[in-house]
C-alpha positions as CSV (number, residue, x, y, z in Angstrom):
1,M,53.5,-34.9,-41.8
2,M,51.4,-32.5,-39.7
3,R,52.8,-31.2,-36.6
4,P,51.0,-32.1,-33.3
5,N,50.6,-28.4,-32.3
6,A,49.1,-27.5,-35.7
7,S,46.6,-30.4,-35.4
8,R,45.5,-29.3,-32.0
9,R,45.0,-25.7,-33.2
10,Q,42.8,-26.9,-36.1
11,Q,40.8,-29.1,-33.8
12,G,40.3,-26.2,-31.4
13,L,39.2,-23.9,-34.3
14,R,36.6,-26.5,-35.4
15,C,35.3,-26.8,-31.9
16,L,35.0,-23.0,-31.6
17,A,33.3,-22.8,-34.9
18,A,30.7,-25.4,-33.8
19,Q,30.0,-23.5,-30.6
20,L,29.6,-20.2,-32.5
21,Q,27.2,-21.9,-34.9
22,F,25.2,-23.3,-32.1
23,L,25.0,-19.9,-30.3
24,L,23.9,-18.1,-33.5
25,T,21.1,-20.7,-33.9
26,L,20.0,-20.4,-30.2
27,L,19.9,-16.6,-30.4
28,A,17.8,-16.7,-33.6
29,L,15.3,-19.0,-31.8
30,L,15.2,-16.7,-28.8
31,A,14.6,-13.7,-30.9
32,S,11.6,-15.4,-32.6
33,V,9.8,-16.1,-29.3
34,V,7.2,-13.4,-28.8
35,R,4.1,-13.9,-26.7
36,G,1.1,-12.4,-28.3
37,A,-1.4,-12.9,-25.5
38,Q,-0.7,-9.5,-23.9
39,D,0.4,-6.3,-25.5
40,F,1.7,-3.9,-22.9
41,Y,1.3,-0.9,-25.2
42,K,-2.3,-1.8,-26.1
43,L,-3.0,-2.4,-22.4
44,L,-2.0,1.2,-21.6
45,G,-3.6,2.5,-24.7
46,I,-0.4,4.1,-26.2
47,K,1.7,3.7,-29.3
48,R,5.0,1.9,-29.2
49,S,6.8,5.2,-29.9
50,A,5.2,6.8,-26.8
51,S,7.5,9.0,-24.7
52,P,8.1,8.3,-21.0
53,K,5.8,11.2,-20.1
54,E,3.0,9.7,-22.3
55,I,3.5,6.3,-20.6
56,K,3.3,7.8,-17.2
57,K,0.1,9.8,-18.0
58,A,-1.5,6.7,-19.5
59,Y,-0.6,4.6,-16.5
60,R,-2.1,7.2,-14.1
61,S,-5.4,7.2,-16.0
62,K,-5.7,3.4,-16.3
63,S,-4.6,2.7,-12.7
64,L,-7.2,5.1,-11.3
65,E,-9.9,3.6,-13.6
66,F,-9.2,0.0,-12.4
67,H,-8.0,0.6,-8.8
68,P,-9.6,-2.0,-6.6
69,D,-10.6,0.7,-4.0
70,K,-12.6,2.5,-6.6
71,N,-13.6,-0.2,-9.2
72,K,-15.6,-3.0,-7.6
73,E,-16.3,-4.8,-10.9
74,E,-15.2,-8.4,-11.3
75,G,-11.7,-8.6,-12.8
76,A,-10.8,-5.0,-11.9
77,A,-8.0,-6.1,-9.5
78,E,-6.5,-8.5,-12.0
79,K,-6.6,-5.7,-14.6
80,F,-5.0,-3.3,-12.2
81,A,-2.1,-5.7,-11.6
82,E,-1.6,-6.2,-15.3
83,I,-1.5,-2.4,-15.8
84,A,1.0,-2.0,-13.0
85,Y,3.3,-4.7,-14.5
86,A,3.1,-3.1,-18.0
87,Y,4.1,0.2,-16.5
88,E,6.9,-1.3,-14.6
89,V,8.3,-2.9,-17.7
90,L,7.9,0.1,-20.1
91,T,9.5,2.5,-17.6
92,D,12.6,0.3,-17.1
93,E,15.0,0.8,-20.0
94,E,16.5,-2.7,-19.8
95,K,13.2,-4.5,-19.4
96,K,11.6,-2.4,-22.2
97,E,14.4,-3.2,-24.6
98,I,14.1,-6.9,-23.9
99,Y,10.3,-6.7,-24.2
100,D,10.4,-4.8,-27.5
101,R,12.9,-7.3,-29.0
102,H,11.8,-10.6,-27.6
103,G,8.3,-10.1,-26.2
104,E,6.9,-11.0,-22.8
105,E,8.3,-14.6,-23.0
106,G,11.8,-13.2,-23.4
107,L,11.2,-10.9,-20.5
108,K,10.0,-13.8,-18.4
109,Q,13.1,-15.8,-19.2
110,H,15.2,-12.8,-18.3
111,E,13.5,-12.5,-14.9
112,Q,13.8,-16.2,-14.2
113,R,17.5,-16.0,-14.8
114,Q,17.7,-13.1,-12.3
115,G,15.6,-15.1,-9.7
116,Q,18.1,-18.0,-10.0
117,G,21.0,-15.7,-9.2
118,G,22.3,-15.3,-12.7
119,G,25.1,-12.8,-12.6
120,H,25.2,-11.5,-16.1
121,G,21.6,-10.9,-17.1
122,G,20.6,-10.5,-20.8
123,F,22.2,-12.9,-23.2
124,D,25.6,-12.8,-21.6
125,D,24.5,-15.8,-19.5
126,I,24.2,-17.9,-22.6
127,F,27.8,-17.2,-23.6
128,S,29.2,-17.6,-20.1
129,H,28.0,-21.3,-20.1
130,F,30.4,-21.9,-23.0
131,G,33.4,-20.3,-21.3
132,F,33.1,-16.8,-22.9
133,N,33.6,-13.8,-20.7
134,F,32.9,-10.4,-22.3
135,G,34.3,-7.5,-20.4
136,G,35.3,-9.4,-17.2
137,H,32.0,-8.8,-15.5
138,G,31.3,-12.4,-14.5
139,G,29.3,-12.9,-11.3
140,R,27.9,-9.4,-11.0
141,G,24.4,-9.6,-9.6
142,R,21.5,-7.4,-10.4
143,Q,20.2,-4.8,-7.9
144,R,16.8,-5.4,-6.5
145,E,14.2,-2.9,-7.8
146,Q,13.9,-0.1,-5.2
147,T,11.0,2.1,-4.3
148,T,10.8,5.5,-2.7
149,P,9.5,5.5,0.9
150,N,5.8,5.1,1.5
151,V,4.0,8.1,2.9
152,D,1.4,7.9,5.8
153,V,-1.1,10.7,6.1
154,P,-3.6,10.9,9.0
155,L,-7.2,11.1,7.8
156,R,-9.4,12.6,10.5
157,V,-13.0,11.5,10.2
158,T,-16.1,11.5,12.5
159,M,-17.8,8.4,13.9
160,K,-20.8,9.4,11.8
161,Q,-18.7,9.3,8.6
162,L,-17.5,5.8,9.5
163,Y,-21.1,4.7,10.3
164,L,-22.6,6.0,7.0
165,G,-19.6,5.8,4.7
166,D,-18.3,8.8,2.8
167,T,-16.5,10.0,-0.3
168,I,-13.7,12.5,0.4
169,E,-11.9,14.6,-2.1
170,V,-8.4,15.6,-1.1
171,S,-5.4,17.4,-2.7
172,Y,-1.9,16.1,-2.3
173,T,1.4,17.7,-3.3
174,R,4.2,15.4,-4.2
175,Q,7.6,15.4,-6.0
176,T,7.5,14.1,-9.6
177,L,10.3,13.6,-12.1
178,C,11.4,16.5,-14.2
179,T,9.6,16.3,-17.5
180,N,12.9,15.8,-19.5
181,W,14.7,13.9,-16.8
182,Q,15.9,11.2,-19.2
183,D,17.9,13.9,-21.1
184,C,19.9,14.6,-18.0
185,M,21.3,11.1,-17.7
186,R,24.5,9.6,-19.2
187,N,25.6,6.1,-19.5
188,N,28.0,4.8,-16.7
189,Q,28.4,1.1,-16.4
190,E,29.8,1.5,-12.9
191,C,26.3,2.6,-11.6
192,Q,24.5,-0.5,-10.3
193,G,21.4,1.3,-9.0
194,P,20.2,4.4,-7.2
195,G,23.2,5.7,-5.2
196,V,25.3,2.6,-5.8
197,K,28.5,2.6,-7.7
198,V,30.6,-0.5,-8.3
199,R,34.0,-0.5,-9.9
200,M,36.3,-3.4,-10.8
201,Q,39.8,-3.4,-9.3
202,Q,42.4,-5.8,-10.5
203,I,44.2,-7.4,-7.6
204,A,46.3,-9.9,-9.5
205,P,46.7,-11.1,-13.1
206,G,43.4,-12.8,-14.0
207,F,41.7,-11.7,-10.7
208,V,39.4,-8.7,-10.2
209,Q,37.6,-7.4,-7.1
210,Q,34.3,-5.5,-6.9
211,V,34.5,-2.3,-4.8
212,Q,31.1,-0.8,-3.9
213,Q,30.8,2.9,-3.2
214,R,28.1,5.4,-2.4
215,D,27.5,7.9,-5.3
216,E,24.3,9.9,-5.3
217,R,24.9,10.7,-9.0
218,C,24.0,7.1,-9.8
219,V,20.2,7.0,-10.5
220,A,19.7,3.7,-12.1
221,Q,21.5,0.6,-13.5
222,G,24.1,2.0,-15.9
223,K,22.9,5.5,-15.6
224,M,24.4,8.6,-13.9
225,W,22.8,12.1,-13.5
226,R,24.4,15.0,-15.2
227,S,24.9,17.9,-12.9
228,N,23.7,21.4,-13.9
229,C,21.6,19.9,-16.7
230,R,19.7,22.6,-18.6
231,E,16.7,20.3,-19.2
232,C,16.1,20.1,-15.5
233,P,17.3,23.4,-14.0
234,S,15.5,22.8,-10.7
235,G,16.9,19.3,-10.2
236,Q,15.6,15.8,-10.6
237,T,12.1,16.5,-9.4
238,Q,9.4,19.1,-9.4
239,Q,6.3,19.7,-7.3
240,E,2.9,18.4,-8.6
241,K,-0.5,18.8,-7.0
242,I,-2.9,15.9,-7.6
243,E,-6.5,15.4,-6.7
244,L,-7.6,12.1,-5.1
245,T,-10.9,10.6,-4.2
246,I,-11.0,8.6,-1.0
247,D,-13.8,6.1,-0.5
248,L,-14.5,5.7,3.1
249,N,-16.4,2.4,3.5
250,K,-19.0,1.8,6.2
251,G,-17.7,0.5,9.5
252,M,-14.0,1.1,8.8
253,Y,-11.8,0.9,11.9
254,P,-9.5,3.6,13.3
255,G,-5.9,2.8,12.2
256,E,-7.1,1.2,9.0
257,S,-5.3,2.5,5.8
258,I,-6.7,3.5,2.4
259,S,-3.8,3.2,0.0
260,F,-3.0,4.6,-3.4
261,E,-0.2,2.5,-5.0
262,G,2.6,4.4,-6.7
263,V,1.5,7.8,-5.7
264,A,4.3,8.8,-3.3
265,D,7.3,10.9,-4.4
266,E,9.1,9.9,-7.6
267,K,12.9,9.6,-8.0
268,P,15.0,8.5,-11.0
269,G,15.7,4.8,-11.1
270,M,13.1,4.0,-8.4
271,N,9.5,3.1,-8.4
272,P,7.3,5.5,-6.4
273,G,6.1,4.2,-3.0
274,D,2.5,4.1,-1.8
275,L,0.5,7.0,-0.3
276,N,-1.5,5.7,2.7
277,F,-4.3,7.6,4.4
278,V,-4.5,6.3,8.0
279,I,-8.0,6.7,9.6
280,V,-8.1,8.7,12.8
281,Q,-11.5,8.6,14.4
282,E,-12.5,11.8,16.2
283,K,-14.1,11.6,19.6
284,D,-17.9,11.6,19.6
285,E,-20.0,13.6,22.1
286,Y,-22.2,10.7,23.1
287,F,-21.0,7.3,21.8
288,H,-17.8,5.4,22.5
289,R,-16.7,2.7,20.0
290,D,-14.9,-0.6,20.5
291,G,-14.7,-2.6,17.3
292,D,-18.2,-3.1,15.9
293,H,-19.9,-2.2,19.2
294,L,-21.0,1.2,20.6
295,Y,-21.2,2.2,24.2
296,I,-23.1,5.0,25.8
297,T,-23.7,6.1,29.5
298,M,-27.2,7.4,30.5
299,E,-28.1,9.1,33.7
300,I,-31.5,8.3,35.1
301,P,-33.3,9.6,38.2
302,L,-33.9,7.4,41.2
303,V,-37.7,7.3,40.5
304,D,-37.0,5.8,37.0
305,A,-34.6,3.3,38.4
306,L,-37.3,2.1,40.8
307,T,-40.4,2.3,38.6
308,G,-39.1,1.7,35.0
309,F,-39.1,4.0,32.1
310,K,-38.7,4.4,28.3
311,H,-36.2,6.6,26.5
312,E,-35.8,7.7,22.9
313,F,-32.3,7.7,21.5
314,T,-31.0,9.4,18.4
315,H,-28.4,7.4,16.5
316,L,-25.3,8.6,14.6
317,D,-27.2,8.8,11.3
318,G,-30.2,10.6,12.9
319,H,-32.7,7.8,13.1
320,K,-34.5,7.4,16.4
321,F,-35.2,4.2,18.5
322,T,-36.8,3.7,21.8
323,V,-35.6,1.6,24.8
324,N,-38.1,0.3,27.3
325,V,-37.1,-0.7,30.9
326,S,-39.9,-2.2,33.0
327,G,-38.1,-3.5,36.1
328,V,-35.8,-2.0,38.8
329,T,-32.5,-0.7,37.4
330,E,-29.4,-1.1,39.5
331,C,-26.7,1.5,39.4
332,D,-24.1,0.8,36.7
333,H,-26.4,-1.8,35.1
334,V,-25.5,-2.5,31.4
335,M,-28.2,-3.2,28.9
336,R,-27.5,-4.6,25.5
337,V,-29.4,-3.5,22.4
338,T,-28.9,-5.8,19.5
339,G,-28.1,-4.4,16.1
340,K,-27.6,-0.8,17.1
341,G,-23.8,-0.7,16.9
342,M,-21.5,0.0,13.9
343,P,-21.8,-1.7,10.5
344,R,-19.7,-4.9,10.4
345,R,-16.7,-5.1,8.2
346,G,-15.2,-8.0,6.3
347,G,-18.3,-9.1,4.4
348,R,-20.0,-10.3,7.6
349,G,-22.9,-7.9,7.1
350,G,-25.3,-6.5,9.8
351,F,-24.4,-4.4,12.7
352,G,-22.7,-4.7,16.1
353,D,-24.5,-4.0,19.3
354,L,-25.1,-1.0,21.5
355,Y,-24.3,-1.3,25.2
356,I,-26.1,1.3,27.6
357,T,-24.7,1.8,31.1
358,F,-27.2,3.4,33.5
359,D,-26.0,5.8,36.1
360,V,-28.7,6.3,38.8
361,E,-28.9,9.8,40.1
362,F,-29.7,10.0,43.9
363,P,-31.3,13.2,45.3
364,D,-29.1,15.4,47.4
365,S,-31.7,15.7,50.2
366,L,-35.3,14.6,51.1
367,T,-38.0,16.4,53.1
368,D,-39.5,14.7,56.1
369,E,-42.7,14.1,54.2
370,Q,-40.8,12.4,51.3
371,R,-38.8,10.2,53.7
372,A,-42.0,9.2,55.5
373,G,-43.6,8.4,52.3
374,I,-40.7,6.3,51.0
375,R,-40.6,4.4,54.3
376,K,-44.3,3.7,54.2
377,I,-44.0,2.4,50.6
378,L,-40.8,0.4,51.0
379,G,-41.4,-0.7,54.6
380,G,-38.1,0.8,56.0
381,R,-37.1,0.9,59.7
382,G,-36.9,3.9,61.9
383,G,-38.8,5.8,64.6
384,D,-39.4,9.4,63.7
385,G,-38.1,9.1,60.1
386,G,-35.5,11.8,60.7
387,G,-32.6,10.2,62.5
388,S,-30.2,7.6,61.4
389,A,-30.7,4.1,62.6
390,S,-28.0,2.4,64.8
391,E,-27.6,-1.1,65.8
392,E,-25.4,-2.9,68.4
393,F,-23.8,-6.2,67.6
């Protein structure tokens, strides 16, 4: 007669065997799912054996080619986004390994598990649903992907450049990763991201506690920097001078930014931030700007204010136009000239308006003959034309 304990052990072994068989089948199915619609290596124009340096070089070339600020063709923005995502995957060791083994569909499932708060990541989550715990790391969350700080650089331009539009070539010096930086990293599972170290501390049998510490040697998930590495004698980064082309569109506003994504300083374990050129409009000698409109103040003599006049203006781009005034012009009168302002932004087309403020110049003094003539013409009061009039009320 079989003992009860032996029967329970056999039953438990059969259950465990069934679970393992199911897991092996599930893993085989997952390994066979590969999405063929998009090949990240082909997208960047590189081989699957490309080095990190070759991947970075290809990304720079492709991103500049399809950057929305430079490439106005239809579909360029979508292509730029695909290139950026391919670069993000192929420069992340964990994502690259998942993509190489299981394709983009496997990568998508991995990211969905992270978005749902999955603690294990990879295929550990599958085992955890069946009560398996490998290494006691249950519940440990992934670090959000970090970027280096964005850099804002003032771009001083004239109002004429903003009126006409311009192309500006600039040089920028930034910090890039040492060429052989990956050779200076060693595995360390306690590193949970740049500058973050987490160690497991047992507080009671069967209970562990996560203790988070700051450690600048941690440069990425599971990676620690080796000090005094011969491959990078100057440290993690080195200076690089790059040439950039800035397209200044017509009518851009002061304070508006022209951004180059992923061109700020690099750092191991982090994506580079954006380089932003912030427009600073220099003061113009004649015109003042407010949005799409231009303003100018013009001094006119008293005789023109009384009798009318015409005046020829020279605009920012050098073209000339004439303003005719036929009536009497009051001091500080404002005249609107339609369509003589700045080019409109935002696809509205056309131009803003020009507002002219007239400042009437009065003569410092008049001769007796001039005063008499003015009184005769205008019908003023007074006896001898020389004294000031007084009235009693």
